C-alpha positions, 0 to 999 in steps of 0.5 A: 873565741873571746875570752868571755865566749871561752871561759863560758864554754869551758866552765859549761863543760867541765861543770858537766863533766866533774858532776858527771863522776871521776869514772875511768877514760880511754887513754888512746887518741890521735894527735888533735881528736877534738873531744867527742870525736870517734875513737881510732878504731882498734885492731881486733887482735892482738891486745896491748898492755893491760888487755888494752887494744893496740892502736891501728898502724899508720904508714911510719913517717917522721915526726917532731916532738915537742916537751915542756916543764912544769906548769904551776898555775895556782900561785897568785901572780898566775891565778891573778893574771888568769882572773884579769885575762878572763875579764871576770868571767872566770880564768883564762890562762891561753894568753899566757901560753900565747907567746909559746903556742906556736912551738907547741902547736906546730909539733906532731906531738906535744907533752907538758907536766902538770905540777898541781890539782885541778878543783872544782869550778867554785874552788878554792884555788891555793897555792903552796904548800897545798895546791889546787887550781882553776879546772879551766887550765885543762882547756887552755892547755889543749888550746895551746896544742898539747896531747898528753901531760904528765901528773905524777909529782910531788903535789899530785895528792895535795888534794887526796883522791878526790884531787886526782879524779877531778883533775883526770876528769877535767883533762879528759873531758878537753882531750887530754892524754895524761899519765902518771896518777890513776883512779884504778888498777887498770888505768895505772897499768895503760901508758898514754898512747898517743897517734902523731900526726904522722901515725907514729905510736908514741907511749908516755909513762910518768913517775914522781920521787915522792909527794911530800909526805902524802901517803897513797891509800893503802888499797890503791897503791896504783894511784900515782906512779913513784920512781922505781928503775925495775917498775919504770923498765918493766912499764916500757917493756909492756908499752913496747910489746903493745905496739908503741913505736916510741917510749918516752918517760916523763921523770919528777926528780931533782933538787929544786933549784939547782941546775946540776943533776944530783946522783939519784938522776944520774945513776936512774939516768944511766939504768934507764937508758941501758935497759934493752931488749934484744938490740933495742932499747926499751926507752927512746927519750927521758924528760925531767921536771921538778928542779924548777930551772933547767938542767942539762941536756945529755945523750947517755947510752945513746938515749937523750935525757933532759935532766930538767926542762924548767917550769913552764908556767911559774910566778915570782919563784924563790930565785930568779932562775925559777922563772927560766924554763926550756921546750925540748924539741926532737925529730924522730925518724922511723927504722929502715927494717921493721923492729929497729930503733927509731932515730933522734935526727934533730935535738933542739932546746928553746929557752924560754922565761915567765916575765912577770910584767904585769901581766905575766906572759911566757916569752920565748928567748930564742925569738924576743929581743933583750935577755941576753945574759938569762938567755946565755945562763939558760944555754949554759946550764943545758949544754953543760954536760956536753950536748952541743958536741952531741948536735943539741942546738938552740931552736926557735 
């Protein structure tokens, strides 16, 4: 599809959705289900987390999950590139992400982290310190192959409750799952439950360390999830009771531009990975964002923790390492016996770089010649807590 047709269609669909209101949407869909397609038929009983029906059981087979870091789409370099790529019709973020699309779209399930609220088609679109991004980003993320995006971040309340509503509505319009912010208590109580292509049921949870001083409404404390050990574990257990095979937690935490995790990250990673119900861990994977640079991958209490994925899309950052990132790829195998843990049989990191150009493009450094010093620096950070000894390797 041409950039003109893509943006015209995206604009029509998003305009209609954003004008239609901000009601809650379903949080269950199989990987690749197009917007408008009938949802999977739920079982009549039992009911899952917060009264939501469980996803109908499917044969259990191994699957591959890909996760990427923070997407910051409203800085000037990214906005300018997306405008030029759209050829005068709105914004087209697909070319920026084209370099990493093969990795994302080939996964059985792909998750991202949206670090800015989405606005109306008319804008305004602004960068730091108060973010707001074009809603066309949602269609680009879907086209790249993402299935679910965490939204709990320090910028989630930059545009207040209206910004939360617009963001979630735009994501639902294109068929993207979302978790971390909500429009109602009922919506907040649900995880983003997604079926991988192989039929595995995955629960995605999302939390942030803070909101840059913006306060959640007193009448709506569920608007965004804050990092809280007891709540995260309780939510994970509820998702498991609702039928989740895999529970992944997206944590917005860490110190900006530091490749070393801070004490909060280390303490919370220990606590979350130690939580168990019977012999089974409550959480199967922890994915970190916010540091704007890659941080270590580490196996903690037998569970993989990515302290910091780095950024997925960024403009010119305060420090060069702010343009470094990784894609995490984990292969999960179903248990031999029902009720046991799904195991990670393959763990990989894929280094990437936001090349500023112009044009700005995300580059897969594992498949791109040159950039040897950056690739080495990313690998040094990722492997600094012994992940290589646990089998982590660079993917392509």
